[in-house]
N, C-alpha and C positions, 0 to 999 in steps of 0.2 A: 268345570271343570264335571259337579255332580249330572247338569243340566244332559252335557253331551254321554256322558255316563250312562245315564240312565235310557235315554235314546236310542244309544248303541244296543243296550242290553234288550230291550221292549221292543223299540220301532216306533214308528207313529205314533206319537202321545198328544191328548191335548193339554193346552194350557193349566187348567183345571185341577187333571192329572197329577201334571210334573208337580203342581204345587202341593196338591197334596201325599204323594209318595216321598219326594224330597222335605217336608215339610217346612215349607215357604210360604211366606202372602205372595198373595196373589198377584199382586202389583207388581214385587218384586219380579216374580216368573217375566210377567209380561214384561215388562223393562229389559231385563237381559235378551230373551228371547226376541224382542222388536230390534234390539242394536245387532245382535247375530243376524237376522236375516238381510239388513240391511248391508252386512258386512260379506255376506252369502255364503255364511259357515249353514245356516238355517235354509227350510222354504215352507212354505205352509203348503199342505199336500190337499188337505177338504176335507169337508165333512165328514163326523164321524159317524158311520150308521151301524144299525147289531141286525147281524146275519137272523135271516128268519121274521121280524117283525118288522110288520106295516111303520112308514115314516112320521113321525107325529110333529105338532106344532109347536110353535114355539123357536127359540134360540140353539140351536146344535152345535158343537163342541168341532173345533176346528183343529185337527188332526197338524202338529209342527212334526218335520224330521229333518236327519241329516242331508244335506246335499253332499251327496257322495263321490260328485268333480270336481268339489270343493277344490278339493289340492291332491296331488299324487305323492305314492312312493315305491322309494325301490326297498327289494328283499333280495339278498344274499345270502346264499346258503352252501359255506363252503363242509363239503360232506365228503373226508377224506382225500382222494385225489378227482373228485369231481366239484366243481363249479356250477351252481344255478344261483339265475340273475333273472328278475322279473321286477316289471311296474305294475302296480294296481291302482288302482284309485280307494279310498277312504275305506270302501264296503269288501273291499279287498276281490273287486272283479279284475286279471289281467287284461291288461293292453297289449302286451308283448315277454315273451319269456326266451330265455336261450342258456343252455349248456359248455360251459368249457371243461376243459380236462387238464390237471397240473403233472406238467414231468418231475417226476420224484428227485429227481438235479436239481430242477429251477429254483434258484433263490426267491425271497419272499419279493424282491425289487420286478423280478418279471412276470410272476403270477398278476401280483397288486397293477401293473402294468397292463395286461391283458384284461383285466377286471374295469378297471378304470374304462380304455379305449372302448368296450362294449355299451360301457355306459351311457358317457357320448354318442353314442353311437343310436343308442334308444331314445336318448332325449332326443335329438335332432329327427330322427324317422318319426316320431311321437308330435313334432311342434311342440314342444316342450322347452321353457328356461328353467334356469333356476330357481328362480322364486315361485314357480308353480310345484317345486317338489316338497313336502311338508320335512322329509328326513329319509337315511337311511337307516335299515336294518342289518345286522349281521348276525347271523349264525353259523356256529362252529361246532363239530363234533368232537370228541375225545382227540382222535388221530389228526384232523384240522389242525386243533389246537398243539397239538407238537409238531407236526408241519412248519405252522407260522409262528412258532417260538412264543407265546404269549401264554403257557404256565409257565408260574415265577415258581421260585425253592418253595414255597408253603404250599404249591399245589392250586392256588387260589391263580385264575386267569388275570394277565396283567393290558391290557389291551392299552396302553396309552400308546404305545409306536405304532401301531395299527393306525388309531386314531388320527397321529400326527400326518400319515400318508394319505389318509382321504380328507385331512382341512387341508393339504398343498393344492389337492387337485380341485375341490368342489368348495362354495360357499353353500355347505349345507348339513346340517348337523347329523351326526353321526352315533347308533347307540349298537352294543353289544350283549350278545347272550349267547347262551350253550342251545345247541343246536334242541332239545327236548322244553325246554322253556319258552322257543320259537313256537313249536307246533305244540303246544299246548294254548300258547298264545291265541294263534292263528284257529285253532278249533275251537274255541270260545267265542272270540269275537267276531271273525267272518262264517264260521260252516254253517250258523243255526240264525234263524229268521228272527227268535226269539229265543230268551235263554231256555232250555231245556233241561241244562245239569248245568249247577252251579258249583258242585262240591264231586271232582272227581280226580283219576289218576290215570297218566298220560303216559304211556309205557313204548319204547322202539328196539328189538332187537335186530340185534347187528353185531360186529365184532365185540362190542359189548352190550350191556343190557341198563338203559338207561330208562331215566323214570321222574317225573314232576309229579306236584299233588297242586290241585286248583282248591282252595276254600274259599266260597262265597266269591269265585270270579277272578280271582286273586291267586297268583303264584305263591306259595306255604317254601319258605328254603329253608328254615332251621335255624336256631343259635346259631350254628359254625357255618351258615352256608351250606351245609350240606343233606339237605332233608332228601328221603327218597334214594340213598345210595344202597339200590337193592342188587346189586350186582354178589356180591358176598353175604348174600343174606345161606342160611345153611339149610338147605331142603330136600340132602341126602347125607348124614350122619356118615354111612359107611361108604361112601364115593370116592369117585377119584381125588386126589391132594391140589389144590388149586394151588396158583404163582401165588398167591397169600400167605402161607399157609394151614390153611382150612381144607377140611376132608367136604367135599358135596356141596360145595358154594353153586346158587343158581346159574353163573357164568362158565361153569363149567358140567352143568348139567343139560343145560337147552338154549346156551346163546348157539346161532348161529352155526360158529368155528365148532364149537366142540359135540353137533351134532350131526356135522359134515364127515370130522372126524372119526364118530363111528363108523358110518356108512361104509366110508375106504376102507376102514379095516374089514367091516366085514361083506365088502364085495369079491363075489367068485357068482360063478355058472350055478353051484349047488346053493348057494344061502339067498343072495337076488337074481336068481333068471329073469326078471321081468325088466329088471334094470340094466342087468348086463348085457340083453338084447339091444334095449335105449340106447346106449353107448356105443354098441356094438366090440362089446368087449374090453375099447379101452379106457381102462381105469383111471388116465391121465385126462379123459373128454372130462371127467367128473368136477363142478365147480360148486364153492360156496353157494355161489346166486341161483343154485338148479335144485336144491335139496329142496324147497315145496313143489317142482314138478315130480322131483325122483318118490314124493309121499304120496302123490296123490295117483302115480302107477301102481296103487294097491298092492306092491311086491310084498310078498307074505314078510322075507326077511328084512325090508327097510320099515314094515311097519310094525316088527317086534319091537324093529329101534327106539322109532317114534312112539308108542304106548308105552318103552318104557320112562320114556323124556316127559308124558303127558303126565305121568304118576307125580313125578318131583314138579311137574308145572300146577297139580294141581293142589300142591301144599303151599307152594306159591305164592298163588291168585287166594287159597282159604287164608295164609299169612297175612296179605296186605288190607286182606277183606276185613281182616278181625282185629288188628291193631286200626287200623285209616278211617275206615266205613263208609268208603265215598258210594252216590251216586250212581258212578258208574266207574268202572276198569275199562279205558278205552287203550285198544294196540295198535299201535302204527307203525306201516311197512307195506310193502307190495306181496306181502306172503297173509296179510288181513285181508287184501282186498278183495282177494281172493275167494268167492263163497265156497268153493267145492273145499278149498283148505278149512274153512271159518267153520265149517258145518263139519266136520270129522273132527275138528281139534274140539268142537264142545260134545260130539256123541263121545267122545272117550271120555272126556273128563266128566263127564254124568254121572259114571261112576264111581267116583272119588269125591263131587261138589255137590252139594245139596242146589235143589232149581233156583235158591232164592238168588245165590250166590250168583253161580251162570247166568242168571238172565240178566246180572250186571256188567258182564263181558261182552265189550261191541267193539267195532273197528272204527277207526278214528276216519271222519268222513274227509281230512287233508290227503291227498293222493299225494304220492311220491313226487310223482312228476310236477308238481307245485310247491312243490317243499322251499321253495323261495319266499312265499307268502307267509312263511316263520315269519322272517326278518321284515317284510309289508307292516306282519302286525305288532310285529316290536314299536316299528317308528310309527306306525299311528297311533299305539296308547301313549307311549311318551311323548310324542310332539305335538299331538291334536287333545286328543282325550283328556290326556294328565294338564296339559297346560290352558283345557277350555276353549280353544278353538287354536287361529293361527297369528 
């Protein structure tokens, strides 16, 4: 496990350097790596070179690396009423992806049937047998957990029935986790060639505000498995009352739904002239998914709402930075993929946040259209890296 984790996080490494960093004898590392090379898990990539320096005489270090096509992984992201299914190799390179819609009236059996049919088709199209798939990773957001009925009475998810359904259809191990944990796992394991940030917080805005914290590249879940439950962090004591009973929760101040409601309430030819023209005066055309388009119109009324929301957002960021001291605060979602929106967000936030904190704020390298990699990352981590092979 240690060797695979080291190679996954740091890329091609020589046996000598593995021995040093893992505090194992050279003989032990040689025996383990040679066996894994015979199995096809690892391969020798070539000689180590130092950029900008002339080649020296003597025996050179031979770099070894993970064979990224040794096995493959299925990732399934059930994101509300949308299902994203993808097939990747060990490095997160995508072979195929598909998107399905859940009908609100569909029972679990119907939804799962569609998932299983598509998975089997994807394996057939890519000429893969079950023994070439190391695992299936399934991620669900809060809404999907309710739809798929995996939330128990205590609020903790119970995946046992879902797991049984997968095991009836595939002889492939399966693991489950929250969407935000999978996103964080994919961001660290798939989205960088070498680890640039080992301590970070990943946040996602949608109908909820989900977050997780990574400490030394591992997810910190807290004593009660509820670490980073920040949707109800109070950021505006005199704000609107939240469903939880408190006033000024982050969820109530700047979640996607909260911003949408404020824009709809302000909508008029006088208050939001550019937005009014944009939707041809039809308030029913406004959608939660479109709020970031509306913000980027630079409509004076919409910008006034956005700037007010950013004040609370800045308090939110400052609190997180002060409490957790992360190296990076990473935001996931289509809105944060838009350079114009991120620039606008940082410009307004700069008025309230110091430059040092603002430098930590960045957008996730994992994109919304490949959110299924959250599941692939879970499968690779649990059924390959942690097992020390396949």
